[in-house]
C-alpha positions in Angstrom: -1.3 -34.8 139.7 1.9 -34.8 142.0 2.2 -37.1 144.9 1.8 -36.6 148.6 4.8 -35.0 150.2 4.5 -37.8 153.1 4.7 -41.5 152.9 1.4 -42.7 151.4 -1.0 -45.2 152.2 -3.9 -46.7 150.2 -6.3 -48.4 152.9 -7.9 -51.7 151.7 -11.9 -51.9 152.9 -10.7 -55.0 155.3 -8.9 -52.4 157.4 -11.5 -49.8 157.6 -14.3 -52.1 158.3 -12.9 -53.2 161.8 -13.3 -50.2 164.0 -10.2 -50.6 166.2 -7.8 -51.2 163.1 -9.5 -48.4 161.2 -9.2 -45.9 164.3 -5.6 -46.9 164.8 -4.8 -46.1 161.4 -6.6 -43.0 161.1 -5.2 -41.7 164.3 -1.5 -42.1 163.3 -2.5 -40.5 160.1 -4.2 -37.6 161.7 -0.6 -37.3 163.7 1.0 -36.8 160.8 3.1 -40.0 160.4 1.4 -41.0 156.8 -1.1 -39.7 154.3 -4.1 -42.3 154.4 -6.1 -42.7 151.2 -9.0 -44.5 150.2 -12.0 -44.3 147.5 -15.3 -43.9 147.6 -15.7 -47.3 146.1 -13.3 -49.0 149.1 -15.7 -46.8 151.4 -19.0 -48.1 150.2 -17.3 -51.7 150.3 -16.6 -51.6 154.0 -19.9 -49.9 154.8 -21.9 -52.5 153.1 -20.2 -55.3 154.7 -20.7 -53.9 158.0 -24.2 -53.1 157.3 -24.8 -56.7 156.3 -22.9 -58.4 159.1 -24.4 -56.4 161.4 -27.9 -56.7 160.0 -28.1 -52.6 159.6 -29.8 -50.7 157.0 -28.0 -48.9 154.3 -27.0 -45.7 155.7 -26.0 -46.9 159.3 -22.5 -46.3 159.1 -22.4 -42.8 157.6 -21.6 -40.8 160.6 -18.4 -43.0 160.9 -17.9 -42.4 157.3 -18.3 -38.6 157.6 -15.7 -38.6 160.8 -13.4 -40.5 158.9 -13.5 -38.0 155.9 -13.3 -35.1 158.5 -10.1 -36.4 160.3 -8.5 -36.9 156.7 -9.4 -34.1 154.5 -7.4 -35.5 151.6 -8.5 -39.1 151.7 -10.1 -39.6 148.3 -8.5 -40.7 145.1 -10.2 -39.7 142.1 -12.7 -42.4 140.7 -12.0 -41.3 137.3 -8.3 -41.8 137.3 -8.6 -45.4 138.8 -11.0 -46.2 136.2 -8.6 -45.3 133.5 -6.1 -47.6 134.9 -8.2 -50.5 135.7 -8.1 -52.1 132.5 -4.3 -52.6 132.4 -3.8 -54.0 135.9 -4.2 -57.7 136.5 -4.4 -59.3 140.3 -5.2 -62.8 141.3 -8.8 -61.6 142.4 -10.2 -59.2 139.7 -12.2 -57.6 142.5 -9.1 -56.2 143.9 -8.1 -54.3 140.6 -9.6 -51.3 141.6 -7.5 -51.2 144.9 -4.3 -51.3 143.0 -5.7 -48.9 140.6 -6.2 -46.2 143.4 -2.9 -47.0 145.0 -1.2 -46.1 141.9 -3.5 -43.0 141.0 -3.4 -41.9 144.6 0.4 -42.1 144.6 0.7 -44.2 147.2 3.6 -46.2 148.8 1.8 -49.3 149.9 -1.6 -50.8 150.1 -2.5 -51.4 153.6 -4.4 -54.8 153.7 -5.2 -58.0 155.4 -5.4 -59.8 152.3 -1.7 -59.9 151.4 -2.2 -63.0 149.0 -4.3 -60.9 146.8 -1.8 -58.6 146.2 1.3 -60.4 145.1 4.6 -58.5 145.3 5.3 -59.5 141.4 1.9 -57.5 140.6 2.7 -54.4 143.2 6.4 -54.1 142.8 6.5 -52.8 138.8 4.3 -49.8 140.4 6.6 -49.2 143.0 4.0 -50.6 145.9 3.9 -53.4 148.6 1.0 -54.9 150.3 1.3 -54.6 154.2 -0.5 -56.0 157.0 -2.0 -53.5 159.1 -0.3 -55.0 162.5 3.1 -54.8 160.6 2.4 -51.4 159.3 1.7 -49.9 162.8 4.7 -51.4 164.1 6.8 -49.8 161.2 5.1 -46.7 162.3 6.1 -47.3 166.0 9.8 -48.1 164.9 9.8 -44.5 162.8 8.0 -42.2 166.0 7.0 -44.3 169.0 6.2 -41.2 170.9 4.1 -39.9 168.2 2.0 -42.9 167.7 1.7 -43.9 171.3 0.3 -40.1 171.5 -2.1 -40.9 168.7 -3.3 -44.0 170.2 -3.6 -42.4 173.6 -5.9 -39.7 172.1 -7.8 -42.7 170.3 -8.4 -44.5 173.9 -9.3 -41.0 175.4 -12.2 -40.7 172.8 -13.4 -43.9 173.9 -15.9 -43.0 176.2 -18.7 -45.1 175.8 -17.4 -46.9 177.9 -14.2 -45.6 178.7 -11.6 -48.0 178.6 -8.6 -48.9 181.0 -5.3 -48.8 179.1 -5.3 -52.8 179.6 -8.5 -53.1 178.1 -7.6 -50.9 175.2 -4.8 -53.0 174.2 -6.8 -56.3 174.5 -8.8 -54.7 171.9 -5.9 -54.6 169.3 -5.3 -58.2 170.1 -8.9 -59.2 169.3 -8.6 -57.2 166.1 -5.8 -59.2 164.7 -2.9 -56.3 165.8 -1.1 -58.7 168.0 2.7 -57.2 167.3 1.1 -53.9 167.9 -0.4 -54.8 171.1 3.0 -56.4 172.3 4.1 -53.0 171.8 1.6 -51.2 173.5 1.9 -53.1 176.6 5.6 -52.5 177.0 4.4 -48.6 177.1 1.1 -48.8 178.7 1.8 -46.4 181.1 2.0 -43.8 178.1 -1.5 -44.8 176.5 
């Protein structure tokens, strides 16, 4: 299978779990700045964690999952391709090997994750990969095409209608989600979002 024509990022479960981080990444991907990829196993992981943490029954976040899939039709990395790679891969936490396998099988350029220590450069570099924090990733996307990112995030804010958010409250949500550098950039262009 050939790689994707655009820069491709494998999204780890920890960046799909928090709604602001997830929505920002998917919004920027939909704007065409990069191709977002994940696996059904990564998807199941963030859904289980969210159900557990919120005390919700299984299936509670299927609508959100379905909207993510709809927004990113080319999201899925083949589970069989990942499974064939996993036995040859090593990471500090063996539970993360499936993420590295997905990045390789999905022809990703990077893994967007909050767990940088779990994806050391020595393990990723031989596969042409790097681990990038979502805050750094979004700032890099702004460096490449700030107006496209701001437009995508403006659309994201517009979709938030329950309740509708002022630009200031929207930017504060980025801070609370650990996207501090991104929020600083948004603050400077607040009239555009």
